[in-house]
N, C-alpha and C positions, 0 to 999 in steps of 0.2 A: 504493499499500500504506501501509495506516495506522499510527501507532506510538502505543503506551501513551504518555501524557501525565504526566510525573513534576514535582515541586516543580521552580521554576525557569521552567515554561512563561508562554509570552505568549500573550495573546490579542487580537481588534481586534475592534470595533463600527462598523458600517457608516455610523453616526452621529456616532463619535466622530474625534477628532484623532491620537490617539497610542494606541500599544499598551498594554495594560495586564498585570502580572503574575496568575498563576494560584495559589494558595495552596491547598495538599491537608490538609483537616483531616477528611475522613471515615472515612482509616484511615489506620494508622502501621505494619501489619506487611509490606507487600508492598512492597520496596525495591529500587532501581536505581542503584547505585552512591552507595547511602547514602539516596538521597533516596526518600522516596515517591511511589508511581504514585495519580494521582487516579481518583474514579469520578465517577457523572452527579451524586451528591451534593453534589459540591464547587462549587455554584452561587450561592452566597448573594451578592450585593451588597455589597461593600466589607469583607467577613470572607473571602471566597473569590475575589471579581473584583475586581482595583482601578480607580481611574476611568481612562477613555478620554481624558483631557484636556479638551477642550470637546465640547458636545454640540450637534449642528447640527438636531436631529429636533423641528418643531413642536409633536409631540405632548409633549413635555417642558413642564409649565406653567411653567417659568423662560425656556426659550427663547421660548413664546410671548408671555410677559408683557413681556421685554425687546425682541423684536421689534415688538409692538404700540407699545411708547413711543417706539420708533426709527421709528414712521412706516411700517411693513411691512418696513425693511430687515432681513434676517435677521438677529440678534444673537447668538451663540454663547455658552451660558454652561455655567459647570462642570459637567462629569459626574458623576452620580452612579447607576450602574448600578442598574437595577430590573431584573433577571431575570425572566422571565415563565414559571415550571415549572424544571425539570432541564436538563440538558443533554440531548440528544437522541441516545440510543445506537447507535452503527453496529454494532455488536458485541455485542448483547445477552447471547449465551450465554457470554461472558467474563466471569467472576465474579470480582471482588477483593473480600474482606469482606463477601460476601453480595451486594453490588450491583454493576450492569453499570459496565466500566470504561469510563474515559474516554479515548477515543482522539485522533488528531490531526485527523481528518474529523469529529469531533461537530460540532453545531451548537445555538447557544440564543438565543431572543427576549430582546429587551428590551421593557418594557413600553411604550417609547417608541419604539416602531416600527425599532428596530435590529436585526441580526442581529450575534448574536456569533459568531466562530471561532477555533479556535487557529490562530495564525501560526507557533508555535514550539514543539515538544513537550516542552523541558525536558532531553531523553536525545540525546548527540550519537555516532556512530561516530567511533572515532579508530582510524586506521591508521598503524602504525610503519614508514617505509623503510628 
């Protein structure tokens, strides 16, 4: 079961080395615990999606150049996320601010051949015992 993604969520790229935070900027009216939920429009590199540590994709020109200089030994370089489009909605009929909502099972492609997915939705269920 997917969950709506809220401010404080984390994502991971298959070509990255570390998770990155997701910032919600597409809408500020629908909140959970005072934090805005995201939409598929929260997809801009660096402004919405933070860097994933280092990138290991040879499709990234910086990685390809460093690897060539190292005589073919893969040389990861700092990640600069370059999303190729918006998040792919899994619940396109659930609308927030006129846009499909961002859920924990949404995915997005990076222009450098990585696949970005949500690892932590930013909202947690708390139960008192």
